[in-house]
C-alpha atoms as one frame of an Amber mdcrd trajectory, in Angstrom:
protein
-151.306  82.814 -40.780-147.414  83.993 -41.179-146.756  82.678 -37.671-147.896
  79.237 -38.934-145.582  79.279 -41.980-143.444  80.024 -40.521-143.242  77.681
 -37.949-143.808  75.476 -40.402-140.318  76.287 -42.543-138.840  75.980 -38.911
-139.780  72.814 -38.646-138.891  71.547 -41.753-135.488  72.855 -41.728-134.968
  71.007 -38.682-135.748  67.705 -39.626-133.953  67.972 -42.796-130.445  68.682
 -40.702-131.060  66.230 -38.494-131.809  64.109 -41.450-128.362  65.297 -43.121
-127.060  64.232 -39.652-127.970  60.449 -39.637-125.755  59.806 -43.005-122.514
  59.523 -41.030-120.194  58.009 -42.613-121.880  55.946 -44.805-121.316  56.683
 -48.543-124.088  58.947 -49.172-125.236  59.763 -53.547-125.140  63.368 -54.574
-125.919  64.944 -57.737-125.517  63.697 -61.201-125.505  60.012 -58.958-122.827
  60.724 -57.648-121.232  59.015 -54.375-119.387  60.089 -51.679-116.595  57.939
 -49.898-114.836  59.205 -47.164-111.607  56.878 -46.322-109.668  57.345 -43.039
-105.771  57.039 -43.765-102.329  57.600 -42.192-100.867  60.174 -44.170 -97.981
  59.182 -46.257 -98.029  57.004 -48.382-101.736  56.139 -48.463-103.080  59.252
 -48.114-101.228  60.265 -51.062-102.446  57.499 -53.217-105.954  58.498 -52.261
-105.595  61.624 -53.159-103.827  60.684 -56.790-106.419  58.186 -56.900-109.161
  60.580 -56.164-109.101  61.887 -60.365-109.500  58.384 -61.768-112.314  57.785
 -59.080-114.665  60.591 -60.144-114.564  59.280 -63.950-116.985  57.040 -61.958
-118.380  59.431 -60.198-116.945  59.000 -56.421-116.629  61.968 -54.854-113.365
  61.027 -52.589-113.327  62.568 -49.203-109.627  61.625 -47.367-109.626  61.711
 -43.510-105.748  61.808 -42.344-105.204  60.067 -38.902-101.811  60.366 -37.154
-101.866  56.843 -35.247-102.704  53.564 -36.559-106.235  52.808 -33.250-108.764
  56.006 -34.439-108.900  55.107 -38.252-110.331  51.148 -36.898-112.701  52.616
 -34.490-113.881  55.928 -36.527-114.805  52.814 -39.419-116.443  50.626 -36.615
-118.586  53.782 -35.689-119.755  53.918 -39.180-118.461  57.617 -39.285-115.730
  56.078 -42.548-116.252  54.452 -45.183-113.280  52.364 -45.597-109.794  52.988
 -43.943-106.777  52.255 -45.291-103.553  52.553 -43.228-102.809  48.605 -41.760
-101.692  44.861 -42.605-104.058  42.161 -42.100-102.155  40.456 -39.196-103.280
  44.331 -36.990-106.354  43.784 -39.051-107.107  40.705 -37.317-105.363  41.677
 -33.846-107.804  44.107 -34.058-110.848  42.385 -34.133-109.621  39.949 -31.822
-109.299  42.651 -28.974-112.338  44.759 -29.411-114.147  42.145 -31.250-114.961
  44.325 -34.516-116.114  42.930 -37.637-114.028  44.351 -40.028-112.599  43.432
 -42.904-109.848  43.400 -45.964-111.979  44.349 -49.028-108.533  44.048 -50.989
-104.858  44.303 -51.147-102.892  47.391 -51.920 -99.011  47.727 -51.314 -96.350
  46.484 -49.117 -94.211  48.783 -46.379 -91.063  47.007 -47.029 -90.017  47.370
 -42.358 -87.063  48.487 -41.870 -83.846  48.608 -39.358 -82.233  51.384 -38.622
 -78.771  52.517 -36.668 -77.106  56.087 -36.744 -74.481  53.792 -34.573 -73.771
  50.992 -36.968 -73.337  50.884 -41.049 -73.511  47.180 -41.409 -75.099  44.261
 -39.318 -71.146  43.085 -39.009 -70.618  45.760 -36.954 -73.672  45.467 -34.366
 -72.278  44.445 -30.826 -72.321  42.546 -28.231 -75.423  43.598 -26.104 -76.646
  46.634 -27.990 -80.113  48.049 -27.995 -82.881  47.924 -29.862 -85.538  50.267
 -29.754 -89.173  48.612 -31.093 -93.315  49.627 -31.105 -96.065  48.889 -29.247
 -97.589  47.670 -32.072 -97.500  43.440 -30.928 -98.961  42.943 -34.726 -95.201
  43.760 -35.677 -93.804  41.869 -33.281 -93.071  39.189 -35.520 -92.421  40.285
 -38.107 -89.182  43.052 -36.150 -88.218  39.437 -34.606 -88.826  37.621 -38.105
 -85.700  40.928 -39.987 -83.119  40.710 -37.173 -83.325  36.792 -37.059 -83.409
  36.809 -41.580 -79.348  38.589 -40.536 -78.491  36.088 -37.318 -78.637  38.926
 -34.915 -81.311  36.761 -33.149 -83.236  33.533 -33.570 -86.681  32.259 -32.899
 -86.998  29.014 -31.550 -87.769  25.993 -33.146 -92.073  25.283 -33.674 -92.533
  28.878 -32.752 -95.353  30.546 -34.997 -92.871  33.421 -35.674 -95.832  35.967
 -37.334 -96.941  35.492 -33.716 -93.313  35.378 -31.938 -92.407  37.685 -28.722
 -89.416  38.666 -27.106 -90.378  35.571 -24.859 -90.020  33.160 -28.155 -86.446
  34.290 -28.757 -82.518  32.763 -28.395 -80.607  36.155 -27.560 -77.262  35.011
 -28.924 -76.536  38.670 -28.537 -77.278  39.418 -26.087 -79.852  42.716 -27.154
 -81.489  44.469 -24.821 -84.728  45.738 -26.126 -85.862  49.271 -24.394 -89.091
  49.976 -23.924 -91.640  49.971 -26.915 -93.087  53.097 -27.671 -95.825  54.281
 -30.157 -95.006  53.924 -34.180 -95.219  57.603 -34.606 -92.465  58.550 -32.189
 -89.534  56.077 -33.699 -88.515  57.951 -36.105 -87.504  61.003 -33.622 -86.434
  58.828 -31.353 -83.813  57.685 -33.998 -83.366  60.828 -34.351 -82.405  61.233
 -31.182 -80.006  58.070 -30.857 -82.214  57.122 -27.449 -80.804  52.962 -28.707
 -78.146  51.695 -31.425 -80.856  50.056 -33.020 -84.735  51.210 -34.166 -87.640
  48.995 -36.147 -89.642  51.524 -37.630 -92.498  50.998 -40.157 -91.827  52.663
 -43.871 -94.782  55.353 -43.698 -92.940  57.030 -40.388 -89.664  56.818 -41.946
 -91.155  58.374 -44.670 -92.328  61.009 -42.374 -89.112  61.545 -41.083 -87.002
  61.819 -44.327 -85.676  58.312 -44.237 -84.825  57.135 -47.315 -85.379  53.764
 -46.676 -83.732  52.269 -49.198 -80.879  53.897 -48.657 -80.956  54.479 -44.780
 -81.382  51.661 -43.341 -79.564  48.842 -41.329 -81.629  45.467 -42.882 -85.272
  46.059 -45.121 -88.171  44.083 -45.510 -87.987  42.023 -48.622 -91.483  42.578
 -51.370 -92.142  38.580 -50.180 -93.540  40.082 -46.885 -96.506  38.143 -45.747
 -97.923  42.289 -44.485 -99.837  43.160 -47.506-101.114  47.323 -46.671-105.789
  46.796 -47.392-108.527  48.345 -47.621-110.642  47.310 -44.802-114.293  47.460
 -44.387-117.334  47.058 -42.011-118.369  43.832 -43.461-120.687  43.270 -45.597
-119.476  47.196 -47.263-116.595  44.885 -48.921-119.084  43.485 -51.682-120.523
  47.873 -52.464-120.055  49.036 -55.752-118.443  52.058 -54.879-115.432  49.826
 -52.014-115.148  47.729 -55.146-113.980  50.312 -57.685-111.854  52.179 -54.680
-109.953  48.374 -54.369-110.066  48.504 -58.202-108.442  51.722 -58.715-106.084
  51.214 -56.406-104.988  48.695 -58.007-104.785  49.690 -61.116-101.614  50.169
 -63.443-102.039  53.711 -62.993-101.578  53.542 -59.496 -99.276  50.932 -59.696
 -96.494  53.312 -62.035 -97.460  56.294 -58.763 -96.002  54.014 -55.805 -93.180
  52.180 -57.925 -91.778  55.640 -59.180 -92.954  57.969 -56.187 -92.113  56.215
 -53.650 -88.657  54.212 -56.010 -89.074  50.958 -53.697 -89.644  52.266 -50.851
 -93.482  51.039 -50.801 -94.508  48.209 -53.394 -97.229  47.515 -54.659 -99.114
  44.492 -54.869-102.400  42.653 -55.771-104.622  40.501 -55.825
């Protein structure tokens, strides 16, 4: 009889364990109606902003768990696989390109901030100093190439050919008046280290990686993107999840005055808040 009871208890334990494993990254309800959201993000500024938002979400019975990633590919893979409820690290052109290349259906649940892209140089103090034939190091993120070229064009270092969609422009679409030499593109996370080693004359660096490298975009960037940039960073979710109450609350808190003020104070212009 005791053996039968023990067997039943063991079987019940296995069933409960399997049920718990099956929940994956889907928003889970906890005690007292609390919902847990697992959100993937890069360390700076996204994870920092989420951690600031966590106490505000707690007041609405949402327990926020932040999973930090060091690259731009895994957060979308994890989201598409159901291991995350949302991610917050990318702008809309990158999200669109990822969906196209990986046949996924991730959507924008809300715009949060802009990270003005910067061109950095330890060799030149101003754009006027940039020499003919200067070397340029860019990232291998295809969605950023048009953005970088527009930034260089804004200061007369090159020209994007007439009739070309500037946001989709590539190196084949430019009139290279200063004969800039573009080096082999590298992973965005490696750009700050390449800058520190003077591996090129000019570097196009994402603001989040520039901040991690202790660069001050406003002071250190040779060219800095303005707040009118169309590259807003968004909260991304699987299609349909943008309608969920917890996701709407997450976006609402991130767009709140308290978080917007935090972004302005914390990053001093290196990160600019936006709202839909």
